[in-house]
C-alpha positions as CSV (number, residue, x, y, z in Angstrom):
1,M,110.6,126.9,61.2
2,K,109.0,127.1,64.6
3,N,108.2,130.5,65.9
4,I,109.3,131.4,69.4
5,Y,107.0,133.7,71.5
6,L,107.6,135.6,74.7
7,F,104.4,136.4,76.6
8,I,102.6,136.2,79.9
9,I,101.0,132.9,80.6
10,Y,97.9,132.9,82.9
11,L,98.5,129.7,84.7
12,F,95.0,128.5,84.9
13,F,96.0,125.2,83.4
14,S,98.8,124.2,85.7
15,N,98.3,120.7,87.1
16,I,99.7,121.0,90.6
17,L,98.8,123.6,93.2
18,Y,100.2,122.9,96.7
19,S,97.5,125.0,98.3
20,Q,94.0,125.5,96.9
21,I,90.3,125.6,97.3
22,K,88.0,123.5,95.2
23,F,84.4,122.5,95.4
24,E,82.1,119.5,95.4
25,P,78.5,119.6,94.4
26,I,76.3,117.6,96.8
27,S,72.6,117.9,96.0
28,I,69.8,120.1,94.5
29,D,66.1,119.7,95.5
30,N,63.0,120.3,93.5
31,D,62.7,123.9,94.9
32,N,66.2,124.7,93.5
33,N,67.8,124.7,96.9
34,Y,71.3,123.3,96.6
35,L,74.2,122.1,98.7
36,F,77.9,122.1,97.9
37,N,81.0,122.1,100.0
38,S,84.5,123.6,99.7
39,I,87.6,121.6,100.1
40,E,90.2,123.8,101.6
41,K,93.6,122.3,101.3
42,V,97.0,123.8,102.5
43,G,99.8,121.4,101.5
44,E,99.0,117.9,102.7
45,N,97.4,119.0,106.0
46,E,94.1,117.7,106.9
47,V,91.4,118.9,104.5
48,T,88.7,121.3,105.8
49,K,85.3,121.1,104.2
50,T,82.9,124.0,104.6
51,L,79.2,123.3,103.8
52,F,77.2,125.9,101.8
53,Y,73.5,126.1,101.3
54,G,72.0,128.2,98.6
55,N,68.9,128.7,96.4
56,L,68.0,130.0,93.0
57,I,65.3,132.7,92.7
58,G,64.7,133.7,89.1
59,D,68.2,133.8,87.6
60,I,69.8,135.0,90.9
61,T,71.8,132.6,93.1
62,Q,72.8,133.1,96.7
63,F,74.4,130.9,99.3
64,E,75.7,130.9,102.9
65,S,77.9,128.9,105.1
66,L,76.4,126.2,107.4
67,S,79.7,125.0,109.0
68,F,82.3,127.2,110.7
69,Y,85.8,125.9,111.2
70,P,87.2,127.4,114.5
71,E,90.4,128.9,113.2
72,N,90.2,131.8,115.7
73,F,87.8,132.5,118.6
74,Y,87.1,135.9,120.1
75,L,84.7,136.6,123.1
76,S,82.7,139.8,123.7
77,K,83.3,141.6,127.0
78,N,79.8,140.7,128.3
79,L,80.4,137.0,127.5
80,S,77.3,136.8,125.3
81,K,78.8,136.6,121.8
82,L,81.5,134.4,120.4
83,Q,83.1,135.4,117.1
84,I,84.6,132.7,114.8
85,Q,87.1,133.7,112.1
86,N,88.3,131.4,109.4
87,R,89.3,131.6,105.7
88,I,85.7,131.7,104.6
89,G,84.6,134.7,106.8
90,L,83.8,136.1,110.2
91,Y,80.8,134.8,112.2
92,E,79.0,135.5,115.5
93,Y,77.6,132.9,117.7
94,D,75.0,134.1,120.2
95,I,75.6,131.9,123.2
96,E,72.3,132.4,124.9
97,K,70.1,132.3,121.7
98,N,72.1,129.4,120.2
99,I,72.3,131.0,116.8
100,V,75.1,131.7,114.3
101,N,75.1,134.6,111.9
102,P,77.7,136.0,109.5
103,I,79.0,139.4,110.3
104,S,77.8,140.5,106.9
105,I,79.7,143.8,106.7
106,Y,83.0,142.0,107.0
107,P,84.6,140.6,103.8
108,S,83.9,136.9,103.2
109,F,84.1,134.2,100.6
110,T,80.3,134.3,100.1
111,K,80.8,137.9,98.8
112,K,83.5,136.6,96.4
113,D,86.3,138.0,98.5
114,E,89.5,136.2,97.8
115,F,90.5,133.0,99.7
116,V,93.9,133.1,101.3
117,I,96.3,130.3,102.2
118,H,98.8,132.1,104.4
119,R,98.1,132.6,108.1
120,L,95.0,134.7,108.7
121,Q,95.3,138.4,109.5
122,K,93.2,138.4,112.6
123,A,90.2,140.6,112.9
124,S,90.3,142.9,116.0
125,I,87.0,143.4,117.7
126,S,86.3,146.1,120.2
127,S,85.3,145.0,123.7
128,N,81.8,146.6,123.3
129,N,81.3,144.4,120.2
130,K,80.5,147.5,118.1
131,Y,83.6,147.8,115.9
132,I,86.0,145.6,114.0
133,V,89.4,146.6,112.6
134,G,90.6,144.5,109.7
135,K,93.4,144.5,107.2
136,M,92.5,144.0,103.5
137,P,95.4,143.3,101.1
138,V,96.1,145.7,98.2
139,S,99.3,144.0,97.0
140,P,101.3,140.9,97.9
141,T,102.8,142.7,100.9
142,K,100.7,145.7,101.7
143,S,97.2,146.1,103.2
144,N,94.8,148.9,104.0
145,I,93.1,149.0,107.4
146,Y,89.3,149.3,107.6
147,L,87.1,150.2,110.5
148,Y,83.8,148.3,110.4
149,D,80.8,149.7,112.3
150,I,78.7,146.6,113.0
151,S,75.6,148.3,114.2
152,Q,75.5,150.9,111.4
153,K,76.7,148.3,108.9
154,E,79.2,150.8,107.5
155,Y,82.9,150.6,106.9
156,Y,85.7,153.1,106.4
157,E,89.2,152.9,105.0
158,I,91.2,154.6,107.7
159,V,94.9,153.7,107.1
160,K,96.7,152.9,103.8
161,D,99.8,150.8,103.0
162,V,100.5,148.9,106.2
163,E,102.4,145.7,106.3
164,T,100.5,142.5,105.7
165,T,101.1,140.5,108.8
166,P,99.9,136.9,108.6
167,G,98.9,135.4,111.9
168,S,98.9,138.7,113.8
169,Q,96.2,141.0,115.1
170,S,95.1,143.8,112.8
171,A,95.0,146.2,115.8
172,L,94.8,146.2,119.6
173,W,91.7,147.8,121.2
174,A,91.6,149.6,124.5
175,S,89.0,148.5,127.0
176,D,87.0,151.7,126.3
177,S,86.4,150.7,122.7
178,N,87.4,154.2,121.6
179,Y,91.2,153.9,121.2
180,F,93.2,151.2,119.3
181,I,96.8,151.0,118.1
182,Y,98.1,149.6,114.9
183,Q,101.5,148.8,113.4
184,K,103.0,150.5,110.3
185,N,106.7,150.2,109.2
186,N,107.6,148.7,112.5
187,N,106.1,151.6,114.5
188,I,102.8,151.8,116.4
189,Y,100.2,154.6,116.0
190,Y,97.1,155.3,117.9
191,F,93.6,155.9,116.5
192,S,90.5,157.4,118.2
193,V,87.1,156.4,116.9
194,N,85.5,159.4,118.5
195,D,88.1,161.8,117.0
196,Y,87.6,160.2,113.7
197,K,83.8,160.5,113.8
198,N,84.0,164.1,115.0
199,K,86.5,164.9,112.3
200,K,89.2,165.8,114.9
201,L,91.6,163.0,114.2
202,L,95.2,164.2,113.7
203,S,97.2,163.1,110.6
204,E,99.1,159.8,111.1
205,E,102.6,161.3,111.6
206,W,101.2,163.1,114.7
207,R,99.7,159.9,116.1
208,W,103.0,158.1,116.5
209,V,103.4,156.2,119.8
210,G,106.7,154.3,119.5
211,K,109.1,152.2,117.5
212,V,107.7,148.8,118.7
213,N,106.0,145.7,117.3
214,L,102.3,145.3,118.0
215,K,103.0,142.0,119.8
216,N,105.1,143.8,122.4
217,A,102.3,146.3,123.4
218,Y,99.4,145.7,125.8
219,W,96.3,147.5,127.0
220,A,95.9,147.3,130.8
221,N,92.5,146.9,132.4
222,D,92.6,150.5,133.5
223,N,92.8,151.5,129.8
224,Y,96.5,152.4,129.9
225,L,98.8,151.3,127.1
226,I,102.0,149.4,128.1
227,W,104.9,148.7,125.7
228,I,108.6,148.1,125.6
229,E,111.0,150.0,123.4
230,D,114.8,149.4,123.4
231,N,115.3,148.5,127.1
232,I,112.6,150.9,128.5
233,I,109.0,150.0,129.5
234,Y,106.5,152.8,129.0
235,K,102.9,153.4,130.2
236,A,100.6,155.9,128.5
237,D,97.2,157.3,129.3
238,P,95.3,157.5,126.0
239,N,93.5,160.6,127.3
240,Q,96.9,162.4,126.9
241,F,97.5,161.1,123.4
242,F,96.1,164.2,121.7
243,Y,97.9,166.9,123.5
244,R,101.2,164.9,123.7
245,S,100.9,164.6,119.9
246,I,100.4,168.3,119.5
247,Y,103.5,169.0,121.7
248,K,105.5,166.0,120.4
249,T,108.6,168.2,120.0
250,Y,108.8,168.4,123.8
251,L,106.8,165.4,125.0
252,R,106.9,161.8,123.8
253,Q,104.0,159.5,124.4
254,G,104.0,157.7,127.7
255,E,105.9,157.7,131.0
256,I,108.8,155.4,131.9
257,I,107.8,152.8,134.4
258,G,110.8,150.4,134.2
259,K,113.7,149.0,132.3
260,I,115.4,145.7,131.5
261,P,119.1,144.9,131.4
262,F,119.3,144.4,127.6
263,Q,117.9,145.8,124.3
264,I,114.8,144.4,122.7
265,D,115.0,143.3,119.1
266,Q,111.4,143.9,117.9
267,A,111.8,141.3,115.1
268,F,112.7,138.4,117.4
269,D,112.0,139.3,121.1
270,S,108.7,139.1,122.9
271,F,107.3,141.0,125.9
272,V,104.3,139.6,127.9
273,Y,103.0,141.8,130.8
274,N,100.3,141.7,133.5
275,D,99.7,145.2,134.9
276,F,97.8,143.9,138.0
277,S,100.8,141.8,139.3
278,K,103.4,144.1,137.6
279,K,105.1,140.9,136.4
280,F,106.4,140.4,132.9
281,V,108.2,137.8,130.7
282,I,110.9,138.8,128.2
283,V,111.9,136.3,125.5
284,K,115.2,136.9,123.7
285,D,115.6,135.4,120.3
286,G,112.7,133.1,120.9
287,A,114.9,130.9,123.1
288,S,115.8,132.6,126.4
289,I,112.9,133.3,128.7
290,F,113.3,135.7,131.6
291,Y,110.7,136.5,134.3
292,Y,110.8,140.0,136.0
293,S,108.8,142.2,138.3
294,L,108.4,146.0,138.2
295,S,107.8,145.8,141.9
296,N,111.2,144.3,142.7
297,D,109.5,141.7,144.9
298,L,111.3,138.6,143.4
299,K,114.0,136.9,145.5
300,Q,115.3,135.5,142.2
301,N,114.3,135.8,138.6
302,P,113.2,132.5,137.0
303,Y,114.8,131.7,133.7
304,I,114.5,129.1,131.0
305,Q,117.1,128.5,128.2
306,L,115.2,126.4,125.6
307,Q,116.9,123.6,123.7
308,D,117.9,124.4,120.1
309,N,114.9,122.6,118.7
310,M,112.4,124.7,120.8
311,R,111.1,128.3,120.3
312,F,108.8,130.4,122.3
313,D,105.1,130.3,121.2
314,N,102.7,131.9,123.6
315,C,102.3,133.1,127.2
316,V,99.5,134.2,129.5
317,L,100.3,135.8,132.9
318,F,97.7,135.8,135.7
319,N,97.0,138.5,138.2
320,S,98.8,136.4,140.8
321,G,102.0,136.5,138.8
322,E,101.7,132.9,137.8
323,G,100.9,131.8,134.3
324,I,101.2,129.3,131.4
325,L,103.4,129.3,128.3
326,T,103.9,127.1,125.3
327,V,106.9,126.5,123.2
328,N,107.1,125.1,119.7
329,L,109.1,121.9,119.3
330,L,110.7,120.4,116.2
331,T,111.0,116.7,116.6
332,D,111.2,113.8,114.1
333,G,110.2,116.0,111.2
334,K,107.1,117.5,112.7
335,L,106.0,120.5,114.8
336,T,104.3,120.2,118.1
337,K,104.3,122.1,121.4
338,K,105.4,121.8,125.0
339,L,103.5,123.4,127.8
340,F,105.1,125.0,130.9
341,I,103.5,126.2,134.1
342,L,104.8,129.3,135.9
343,K,104.0,128.6,139.6
344,K,104.8,130.0,142.9
345,V,106.4,127.3,145.0
346,N,107.7,127.9,148.5
347,N,107.3,131.6,147.9
348,E,109.4,131.5,144.7
349,F,108.3,131.5,141.1
350,Q,109.4,128.5,139.0
351,F,108.9,127.3,135.4
352,I,107.7,123.7,135.5
353,E,107.2,121.6,132.4
354,F,103.6,120.3,132.4
355,Q,103.4,116.6,131.8
356,D,100.3,114.3,131.9
357,N,100.1,110.8,130.5
358,L,96.7,111.6,128.9
359,I,98.3,114.0,126.5
360,K,101.8,112.5,126.4
361,D,101.7,111.2,122.8
362,S,99.4,113.8,121.4
363,I,100.1,116.9,119.3
364,I,99.4,120.1,121.3
365,Y,97.7,122.9,119.3
366,G,97.4,125.5,122.1
367,F,95.6,126.3,125.4
368,S,93.1,128.6,126.9
369,T,92.5,129.8,130.5
370,S,89.4,130.4,132.5
371,L,88.3,133.9,133.3
372,D,89.0,133.4,137.1
373,E,92.5,132.0,136.2
374,N,91.8,128.8,138.1
375,Q,91.5,126.4,135.2
376,F,93.1,125.8,131.8
377,V,92.2,123.7,128.7
378,V,94.8,122.0,126.5
379,N,93.8,121.5,122.9
380,T,95.3,118.4,121.4
381,S,95.1,115.8,118.7
382,K,93.4,113.5,121.2
383,G,90.8,116.0,122.4
384,A,90.4,118.7,125.0
385,F,91.7,118.3,128.6
386,C,90.8,120.7,131.4
387,Y,93.0,121.0,134.5
388,N,92.9,122.7,137.8
389,F,95.8,125.2,137.9
390,E,96.4,125.0,141.6
391,N,97.0,121.2,141.8
392,L,97.1,120.3,138.1
393,S,94.4,117.7,138.5
394,L,92.2,116.7,135.6
395,L,88.7,118.3,135.8
396,W,87.2,117.0,132.6
397,K,88.1,115.7,129.1
398,H,86.6,115.3,125.7
399,E,88.2,112.7,123.5
400,K,85.8,112.3,120.6
401,E,87.9,114.2,118.1
402,K,90.8,116.6,117.7
403,I,90.2,119.9,119.4
404,V,91.9,123.0,117.7
405,Q,90.4,125.9,119.7
406,S,88.8,126.5,123.1
407,I,87.6,129.5,125.1
408,N,86.1,130.0,128.5
409,V,82.7,131.8,128.3
410,G,81.7,131.8,132.0
411,N,81.8,129.8,135.3
412,N,82.5,126.2,134.3
413,Q,81.4,127.1,130.7
414,W,83.6,126.5,127.7
415,I,83.3,126.3,124.0
416,I,85.7,123.9,122.3
417,G,86.2,123.8,118.6
418,G,86.8,120.3,117.2
419,N,87.9,119.2,113.7
420,Y,84.3,118.3,112.8
421,T,82.1,119.6,115.6
422,T,82.1,122.6,118.0
423,Y,80.7,122.0,121.5
424,K,79.4,123.9,124.4
425,V,80.7,122.5,127.6
426,D,79.1,122.8,131.1
427,S,81.5,120.9,133.3
428,S,79.2,121.4,136.4
429,I,76.7,119.0,134.9
430,N,79.1,117.1,132.6
431,L,77.4,118.4,129.4
432,F,79.1,118.4,126.0
433,Q,76.5,119.8,123.7
434,P,77.2,119.9,119.9
435,I,76.3,123.4,118.7
436,F,77.5,123.7,115.1
437,A,79.5,121.9,112.5
438,S,83.2,122.8,112.1
439,S,83.9,120.8,109.0
440,I,81.6,118.3,107.2
441,Q,82.0,114.6,106.5
442,N,78.7,113.2,105.1
443,V,75.7,115.5,104.3
444,G,72.6,115.7,102.1
445,F,69.0,116.7,102.0
446,Y,66.6,114.9,104.3
447,K,62.8,114.9,104.6
448,D,61.1,118.2,103.5
449,S,64.4,119.7,102.3
450,Q,65.9,119.5,105.8
451,I,69.7,119.2,105.8
452,G,71.0,116.0,107.4
453,I,74.7,115.6,108.4
454,I,76.8,112.8,109.9
455,L,79.8,114.0,111.9
456,N,82.2,111.6,113.6
457,E,79.5,108.8,113.7
458,N,76.9,111.2,115.2
459,S,74.0,112.5,113.1
460,Y,72.2,115.8,113.2
461,I,69.8,118.1,111.4
462,I,71.2,121.5,110.6
463,D,68.7,124.3,111.4
464,K,68.9,126.6,108.4
465,N,67.8,129.6,110.4
466,T,70.1,129.2,113.5
467,K,72.8,127.2,111.6
468,T,73.1,125.0,114.7
469,L,72.8,121.2,115.2
470,K,69.8,119.2,116.4
471,E,70.3,115.5,117.1
472,Q,68.5,113.2,114.7
473,L,69.0,109.5,114.1
474,L,70.2,109.3,110.5
475,F,71.8,106.7,108.3
476,K,73.9,107.3,105.2
477,D,71.1,106.1,102.9
478,D,68.7,108.7,104.5
479,L,70.8,111.5,103.0
480,I,69.5,112.6,99.5
481,K,72.4,113.4,97.1
482,N,70.9,114.3,93.7
483,E,73.2,116.6,91.8
484,K,70.3,117.5,89.4
485,N,66.5,117.9,89.4
486,Q,64.2,118.2,86.5
487,R,65.5,121.6,85.4
488,F,69.0,122.2,86.8
489,R,72.3,120.4,87.7
490,V,74.7,121.7,90.3
491,L,78.3,121.3,89.1
492,S,81.8,122.4,89.6
493,R,84.0,123.7,86.7
494,E,87.7,124.2,86.6
495,I,88.8,127.9,86.6
496,K,92.4,127.7,88.0
497,K,92.7,131.3,89.2
498,G,94.9,132.3,92.1
499,F,94.2,129.8,94.9
500,Y,91.0,128.6,93.2
501,K,90.9,125.3,91.4
502,D,87.3,125.5,90.3
503,G,83.9,127.2,90.9
504,V,80.3,126.2,91.3
505,Y,77.6,126.7,88.7
506,L,74.0,125.7,88.1
507,K,73.4,124.4,84.6
508,D,70.0,124.9,82.9
509,L,69.4,121.4,81.4
510,Y,67.0,122.9,78.8
511,S,69.0,125.9,77.5
512,G,72.5,124.8,78.5
513,V,73.0,128.2,80.2
514,Q,75.3,128.0,83.2
515,I,74.4,130.3,86.1
516,E,77.2,131.4,88.3
517,V,77.1,130.4,92.0
518,T,80.7,131.0,93.2
519,G,82.2,131.8,89.9
520,L,85.5,133.7,89.5
521,P,86.9,135.3,92.6
522,K,87.4,139.0,92.9
523,L,91.2,139.3,93.0
524,R,92.2,142.2,95.2
525,Y,95.4,142.7,93.3
526,K,97.1,141.4,90.2
527,L,98.8,138.0,89.9
528,Y,102.5,137.9,89.2
529,Q,102.5,135.7,86.2
530,P,105.7,134.1,84.9
531,E,107.1,134.8,81.5
532,L,107.7,131.7,79.4
533,K,109.2,131.1,76.0
534,V,107.2,128.6,74.2
535,D,107.0,127.0,70.7
536,N,104.0,125.9,68.7
537,N,103.9,122.5,70.5
538,Y,103.7,124.1,73.9
539,F,100.0,123.8,74.3
540,Y,100.1,120.1,73.4
541,T,102.4,119.4,76.4
542,P,101.3,121.6,79.3
543,L,103.6,119.9,81.8
544,P,103.5,121.2,85.4
545,D,107.3,121.3,85.7
546,K,107.2,124.3,83.3
547,Y,106.2,126.4,86.3
548,E,108.7,124.9,88.8
549,I,111.1,127.0,90.8
550,G,113.5,126.2,93.6
551,M,114.3,127.6,97.0
552,I,117.8,127.3,98.4
553,F,118.4,127.9,102.1
554,D,122.0,128.5,103.2
555,C,122.9,127.4,106.7
556,I,126.0,129.4,107.5
557,K,126.2,130.2,111.2
558,T,123.0,131.1,113.2
559,A,119.6,129.4,113.0
560,E,117.0,131.9,114.0
561,G,114.9,131.3,110.9
562,V,114.9,127.5,110.8
563,F,111.6,127.3,112.8
564,P,109.5,129.4,110.5
565,I,111.1,128.1,107.4
566,L,110.7,124.4,108.2
567,T,107.2,124.9,109.6
568,N,106.0,126.6,106.4
569,L,107.8,124.2,104.1
570,D,106.1,121.4,105.9
571,Q,102.7,123.1,105.9
572,F,102.8,123.8,102.2
573,K,104.5,120.5,101.5
574,I,107.2,122.2,99.4
575,T,110.3,120.6,98.2
576,S,113.4,122.7,98.8
577,T,117.2,122.5,99.2
578,F,119.3,123.3,102.3
579,F,123.1,123.7,102.1
580,I,124.9,123.2,105.4
581,N,128.3,124.6,106.3
582,G,130.6,123.0,108.9
583,N,130.4,126.0,111.1
584,F,126.6,125.8,111.2
585,T,126.8,122.1,112.2
586,D,129.3,122.8,115.0
587,I,127.1,125.6,116.4
588,N,123.7,124.0,115.8
589,P,123.9,120.1,116.0
590,T,120.3,119.7,117.2
591,I,118.9,121.9,114.5
592,T,121.0,120.2,111.9
593,K,119.5,116.9,112.8
594,E,116.0,118.3,112.7
595,I,116.6,119.7,109.2
596,S,117.5,116.2,108.1
597,N,114.3,114.8,109.5
598,F,112.1,117.0,107.2
599,N,111.3,116.3,103.6
600,V,114.1,118.5,102.1
601,E,117.2,118.0,100.1
602,V,120.4,118.7,102.0
603,G,123.6,119.5,100.3
604,N,127.2,120.2,101.3
605,M,128.6,123.8,101.7
606,F,132.2,122.8,102.7
607,Q,133.8,122.5,106.1
608,Y,134.8,126.2,106.5
609,Y,133.0,129.4,105.6
610,I,135.9,131.0,103.5
611,N,136.3,132.5,100.1
612,L,138.0,129.7,98.2
613,T,139.2,132.1,95.4
614,Q,141.3,134.2,97.7
615,N,145.1,133.9,97.2
616,A,145.5,133.2,100.9
617,F,144.6,129.5,100.3
618,L,146.5,126.9,98.3
619,I,143.6,125.2,96.5
620,D,144.3,121.8,95.2
621,K,142.3,118.6,94.8
622,N,143.2,117.3,98.2
623,F,142.1,120.6,99.9
624,I,138.6,120.5,98.2
625,R,138.1,116.8,98.8
626,Q,139.0,117.0,102.5
627,G,136.8,120.1,103.1
628,L,133.8,118.3,101.5
629,S,134.6,115.0,103.2
630,S,135.0,116.4,106.7
631,N,131.7,118.3,106.5
632,E,130.1,115.2,105.2
633,E,131.3,113.0,108.1
634,K,130.3,115.7,110.6
635,Y,126.8,115.7,109.1
636,Y,126.6,111.9,109.1
637,N,127.7,111.5,112.7
638,I,124.8,113.8,113.8
639,T,122.1,112.6,111.4
640,K,123.1,109.1,110.3
641,K,122.3,110.4,106.8
642,N,124.4,111.4,103.8
643,F,124.4,114.7,102.0
644,S,122.8,114.8,98.6
645,P,125.7,114.7,96.0
646,Y,125.5,118.4,95.4
647,W,127.4,121.3,96.8
648,H,128.1,125.0,96.5
649,T,131.2,126.9,97.7
650,P,130.9,129.3,100.6
651,M,129.8,132.7,99.3
652,F,129.4,131.0,95.8
653,A,133.0,132.0,95.1
654,F,134.4,129.5,92.7
655,S,136.6,128.9,89.7
656,E,136.6,126.2,87.0
657,T,139.3,124.4,88.8
658,I,137.4,124.4,92.1
659,L,134.3,123.0,90.3
660,K,136.4,120.3,88.7
661,Y,137.9,119.2,92.0
662,G,134.4,119.2,93.6
663,L,133.1,117.0,90.8
664,E,136.0,114.6,91.2
665,S,135.2,114.4,94.9
666,G,131.6,113.3,94.1
667,Y,129.7,116.6,94.2
668,K,128.0,118.5,91.4
669,F,128.0,122.2,91.8
670,V,124.7,124.1,92.3
671,T,124.2,127.8,91.9
672,F,121.3,130.2,92.2
673,N,119.5,132.6,89.8
674,L,118.0,135.2,92.2
675,D,119.5,136.4,95.4
676,S,116.7,137.3,97.9
677,L,119.1,140.0,99.4
678,D,117.8,139.0,102.8
679,W,121.4,139.2,104.1
680,V,121.8,143.0,103.3
681,S,122.4,144.8,106.6
682,Q,121.5,148.4,107.5
683,N,124.2,150.9,106.8
684,L,126.3,148.3,104.9
685,K,129.1,150.5,103.5
686,E,130.1,148.1,100.7
687,L,126.7,148.5,99.0
688,D,124.5,151.3,97.8
689,S,121.8,152.0,100.4
690,S,119.1,151.0,97.8
691,Y,120.1,147.3,98.3
692,Y,118.7,147.4,101.8
693,M,115.0,146.6,101.7
694,N,112.4,145.7,104.2
695,N,110.5,142.4,103.9
696,A,107.7,143.9,101.8
697,Q,110.2,145.3,99.3
698,L,112.2,142.0,99.2
699,I,109.1,140.0,98.5
700,D,107.9,142.4,95.8
701,R,111.3,142.3,94.2
702,I,111.4,138.5,94.2
703,L,107.9,138.2,92.7
704,S,108.7,140.7,89.9
705,K,112.0,139.0,89.0
706,I,111.5,135.2,89.4
707,K,111.0,133.1,86.3
708,P,110.2,129.4,85.8
709,G,113.2,127.1,86.2
710,Q,115.0,129.5,88.5
711,T,116.2,129.2,92.1
712,I,116.0,131.8,94.9
713,L,118.7,132.0,97.6
714,F,117.8,132.6,101.2
715,N,119.6,132.6,104.6
716,V,118.3,130.7,107.7
717,G,119.9,133.0,110.3
718,K,120.7,136.5,111.2
719,N,124.4,135.9,110.8
720,N,125.3,139.2,112.5
721,T,123.0,141.1,110.1
722,K,121.3,144.2,111.5
723,R,117.8,144.6,110.1
724,D,114.4,145.8,111.3
725,D,112.8,142.6,109.9
726,F,114.0,139.3,108.5
727,L,112.5,137.6,105.5
728,F,112.3,134.2,107.0
729,N,109.7,135.5,109.4
730,D,107.4,136.3,106.4
731,I,108.3,133.3,104.3
732,D,104.7,132.0,104.3
733,L,103.6,135.3,102.7
734,L,106.2,134.9,99.9
735,I,105.3,131.2,99.4
736,S,101.6,131.9,99.2
737,E,102.1,134.6,96.6
738,L,104.3,132.3,94.5
739,V,101.6,129.6,94.7
740,R,98.9,132.2,93.9
741,A,100.8,133.0,90.7
742,G,100.8,129.4,89.7
743,Y,104.3,128.2,90.6
744,S,105.2,124.8,92.0
745,F,108.4,123.9,93.8
746,T,111.1,121.4,93.4
747,S,114.7,120.8,94.6
748,A,117.6,122.7,93.2
749,S,119.2,119.5,91.9
750,D,116.0,118.6,90.0
751,L,116.0,122.0,88.3
752,M,119.6,121.7,87.4
753,Q,119.1,118.2,85.9
754,K,116.0,119.4,83.9
755,Y,117.2,122.7,82.6
756,R,121.0,123.0,83.0
757,E,122.7,119.7,82.3
């Protein structure tokens, strides 16, 4: 008789990971210097390859990066240093000396810190370039904040248990490099470096500033803090923080400098401010963009109502009151951006869509502006394009490769980060100088253990000391790629741990001993491993579908979460299932069509959002058939596509009779296993208060309860729910943790066919 066991499986042998890092050995020379590269893959997005160079001394290995993908750029206040942050680490490029060095005190892959696949938590660097504030995860949803003293090469844990916020700044520094603010539990707090070092820092509850999201707060050039809370705009002098904290019973932080005619929802609304011009932009629900002035000097307030398939992305306001903004655009199953110019025309401010034939058919990744606010660069899949802001004429372009980042570093001086090469641009002399590799294509040892590299049909030598590029005529055959010398072989071995597919080792060909190079990562917190019941034959059939789960997204009424959900499903290349109700289609026809354009399964959720088990309805076969058919035709008329032959009733309220009528109408019924509880509202009287959880608690709950073969239920909109945060805004954090644990994803119908029929 077969024995059945219940235990925790460490999924190091699952065959499919949607997001992972793996390695390729390249070469080892006779002095035991070696080259290898990482292959960083998130979904089916373009692969990034980071080059590493290392050596073996005795039995000790060490290695460092020689390419630096420009995921984020930061510029020091004196314009002399550029920081580059990516998933491998944090680096500093000295613009005058033309040298790249790692910021060694900051966590990095070369120190075995864990690789992540969700959006980066951005390092926050003080304007004097002496300090860094960074978040380090301690659980799937929580991080601790560290202060890094670059000059002293010391670091301090200063705040515990803040939200992990992918894609956001860890903190915001004041221009004096003493004060910064950080976010915790949807509130912001101040921190003084001087008070901390002098042991005078107040405890956290005394350093509260306001109930506001970090993205809706700004430091002005005069070192004052500006933020918006409810419908009030505040301005605070940090020199008053201490005594206002002491007397917080009588004094709150900041003085009121203005108000707006509606309440700000910190989870969805955005506030962009320029203190010199006293102009600001308010974005409601990501779709309604308002332009205001604290000086009351506008004849009329410009306004944009974005189309349903557009959402606000980014905005920069100039000292003149003019500016640039981008919006995200869902179109034909992909995400791109549109760019708008805010200009003063005939003494009135207007939003004008920026269009140029050079970038018409390209994907826009973002933009940057010059320090004098006279120029801007658009980063696109076709290259970088620089325009004069006044007349919108083209000043220069670089079309050799995709450009993902750009930054102005002085008068007519730019650094543009390409997919393979990062360049220094001097437009005054039409100079485009390659400075370092972003991602590699073809690389190997050259004469005298030099490192040769071919990037985008251009060839270089990488200076191992400066880590920068020197032009050198090379052919593919010039690059030496020997994976072993007389004593050692450089190799990769499968480890399957977290996001890691394998690791790099040196094998002693005489003894057979394998010396660790990258080895196993240091996981910062435990993996949530699924429980599986297996029999004795289990290990002979380690099929990947044993770790599959499904995600169901209900489209009931509103669509605020469709953008982050579709964007992340596409990024991770995850299969999932959407169920669309007729009410949703009526309200959101454009969004309904865009959902159908993505690689997701779409099922029927009936024409009306009603409880079909209530006695108020006469439920017969005709009623169910017509409700399913009318919703089906409505969907077809918009998308020219059919529903998948699966449905679920509104609110999952059903009876055996309802299921029978649905099946006779051509639809199989799908249910869920785990409710995300993302719909639970604050102060919901029908439920115990413990059911209301913030995003971090919801994610922890899902990770602890989900099991292979199950489906999780989510909502794509607010649907009149009152919450401080909404789970769809952190969906990438949840997905990355599920991937980290070893799960893969499939449709709800696929799971039903495999496990329930």
